[in-house]
C-alpha positions in Angstrom: -4.5 6.6 17.4 -3.9 3.2 16.9 -1.5 1.3 19.8 0.9 -0.7 16.8 -0.3 -3.6 18.8 -0.2 -6.1 15.7 3.7 -5.6 14.7 5.0 -5.5 11.6 3.6 -7.5 8.1 6.6 -6.7 6.0 9.7 -5.3 7.7 9.9 -4.3 11.3 12.5 -1.5 10.5 9.5 0.5 9.1 7.3 0.5 12.1 7.7 4.3 13.3 7.0 4.9 17.0 5.2 8.2 16.2 2.9 9.0 13.6 4.6 10.0 10.0 3.8 11.6 6.5 5.6 9.9 4.0 6.0 12.0 1.0 5.6 9.9 -2.4 6.9 10.9 -5.5 5.5 9.1 -9.1 8.3 9.5 -11.4 7.0 7.6 -14.4 3.8 8.4 -16.3 4.3 5.7 -19.0 2.8 3.2 -17.0 1.3 2.7 -13.6 3.5 1.8 -10.8 6.9 2.1 -13.2 8.6 4.5 -11.0 8.0 5.8 -7.2 10.3 7.4 -4.8 9.2 7.8 -0.9 10.9 10.4 1.0 11.0 11.0 4.9 9.3 14.0 6.0 12.4 15.3 8.3 15.5 13.6 6.8 14.3 14.4 3.3 16.1 11.2 2.4 14.7 8.1 0.4 12.9 5.4 2.4 11.4 3.3 -0.6 11.9 3.1 -4.3 10.0 1.0 -6.7 11.1 -0.8 -9.9 8.6 -2.6 -12.1 11.2 -5.0 -14.1 13.0 -7.2 -11.7 15.1 -10.6 -12.4 14.4 -12.6 -15.5 12.9 -15.4 -13.3 9.9 -12.9 -12.8 6.8 -12.1 -14.1 6.9 -8.8 -16.2 3.9 -7.8 -14.2 5.5 -8.1 -10.8 6.4 -5.0 -8.7 9.6 -4.6 -6.5 9.2 -2.5 -3.4 13.0 -1.4 -2.1 14.9 0.1 0.4 16.9 3.3 -0.5 19.7 0.6 -0.6 18.2 -1.4 -3.5 17.3 -4.7 -1.3 13.9 -5.8 -2.2 11.5 -5.6 0.7 8.3 -6.6 -1.1 7.4 -8.5 -4.3 3.8 -7.7 -5.6 2.4 -10.4 -7.8 -0.8 -10.0 -9.9 -2.9 -13.2 -10.2 -3.8 -12.6 -13.8 -6.9 -14.7 -14.2 -8.8 -13.6 -11.0 -11.9 -11.8 -11.8 -11.3 -9.8 -8.6 -7.8 -8.5 -9.6 -6.2 -10.3 -7.0 -2.4 -9.3 -5.9 -0.2 -11.3 -3.4 2.3 -9.6 -1.6 5.8 -12.1 -0.7 8.6 -11.0 1.2 11.6 -10.2 -0.3 12.1 -11.8 -4.3 9.2 -14.0 -4.5 10.7 -17.8 -5.1 9.1 -21.0 -6.1 7.3 -22.4 -3.7 7.1 -19.2 -1.3 3.7 -18.6 0.4 2.4 -15.1 0.1 1.9 -12.9 3.4 -1.0 -10.8 2.5 -3.6 -10.7 -0.5 -5.4 -7.5 -2.0 -8.8 -8.2 -3.9 -12.2 -6.1 -4.7 -15.1 -7.6 -2.7 -17.3 -8.0 -5.9 -16.5 -8.1 -9.3 -19.5 -5.9 -10.2 -20.8 -2.3 -9.2 -19.4 -0.5 -6.4 -17.0 -2.4 -3.9 -14.6 -2.3 -1.4 -10.9 -3.4 -1.4 -9.9 -5.9 1.0 -6.6 -7.0 2.4 -6.2 -10.6 3.8 -3.3 -11.1 6.2 -2.7 -14.6 6.3 -0.6 -14.8 9.5 -3.7 -13.8 11.6 -7.5 -14.7 9.6 -9.3 -12.9 12.4 -7.7 -9.7 11.2 -7.8 -7.8 7.5 -7.8 -4.6 6.1 -10.2 -2.5 4.1 -9.6 0.6 1.7 -12.1 2.9 1.5 -12.4 6.2 -0.6 -11.0 7.2 -3.9 -7.4 6.6 -5.3 -7.4 8.9 -8.5 -8.0 11.7 -6.1 -5.3 11.0 -3.7 -8.1 10.6 -1.0 -8.4 7.3 0.5 -8.1 5.5 4.0 -6.6 2.2 5.1 -8.7 0.4 7.9 -7.9 -2.5 10.1 -10.8 -4.9 10.6 -10.5 -7.1 13.6 -12.8 -9.7 15.5 -12.5 -11.7 18.2 -14.6 -14.5 20.1 -14.8 -12.1 23.1 -15.2 -8.9 20.9 -17.5 -7.4 18.4 -15.7 -6.5 15.1 -13.6 -3.2 15.6 -12.6 -0.6 12.8 -9.5 1.1 13.4 -7.9 3.7 10.7 -4.1 2.9 10.2 -3.2 5.0 7.3 -4.5 7.5 4.6 -3.4 8.7 1.4 -4.1 12.4 0.9 -2.9 15.4 -1.4 0.1 17.1 -0.3 0.2 20.9 0.1 3.6 23.0 -0.2 4.1 24.1 3.2 5.6 27.5 2.0 3.4 28.7 -0.7 0.2 26.6 0.7 -0.6 25.7 -2.8 -2.0 22.1 -3.6 0.7 20.0 -5.4 -0.3 17.9 -8.5 -1.3 14.5 -8.1 1.9 12.9 -8.5 3.2 14.2 -5.5 1.0 12.9 -2.5 1.1 11.8 1.2 1.1 8.6 3.3 -0.1 8.8 6.5 0.8 6.4 9.1 -0.5 5.8 12.6 2.4 4.7 15.0 3.3 1.1 14.4 1.6 0.6 11.5 4.2 -1.0 8.9 5.3 1.7 6.3 6.5 -1.1 3.9 3.0 -3.1 4.0 1.1 0.3 3.3 3.5 1.1 0.3 2.8 -2.0 -1.0 -0.9 -1.1 -0.8 -0.5 2.2 -2.6 1.4 0.4 -5.6 -1.8 -2.2 -5.9 -4.2 0.8 -5.8 -2.4 2.5 -8.8 -2.2 -0.7 -10.7 -5.8 -1.0 -10.2 -7.1 2.6 -10.4 -4.2 4.6 -11.7 -5.2 7.9 -13.1 -8.3 7.0 -14.2 -11.6 9.1 -13.6 -12.4 8.9 -9.5 -13.6 5.7 -8.9 -15.1 5.5 -5.3 -14.5 2.2 -3.4 -16.4 2.0 -0.2 -18.7 -0.7 1.5 
């Protein structure tokens, strides 16, 4: 278990004190990331929803993570000409001159590569994603380093298939779980899910590991 020592990255409201397994429902199959609803496991209420199309001032490629009332929490913007398929995250609705709070990119443009996440608030800390998103089987790790300590690797979130609790049947890949360690920002984690869906969608399984 992680202690949640870092605090929030996108929104403190979505840093849960205890481990939580959010249910993600992919609601549209025409375009990757076109529609998602995310539910709380106990209340069954919507925590997040996603829209592909925002205001006319935004790129048609941007994604918008919203809370249950429709307030934009995070704008995800692709760097179209990036060979490493870089995406950037902005708090709220992205405005001209606004600086991103994190970026996501492949570690290499050829062969097997890991997915790296740079959080600009602390250059000593980054995140790494390993596994297979098309299989709904991957994990997010926090990679930390300091002058005093060697580099450490700590799992903070996991994407995995969901089993129906009554029938014990494994559900389809359109309904899956986002499992979060205590204190890890769920809005940030959901932003990573959306980027993975854009990068890999439901293509044949592709492993991304170190």
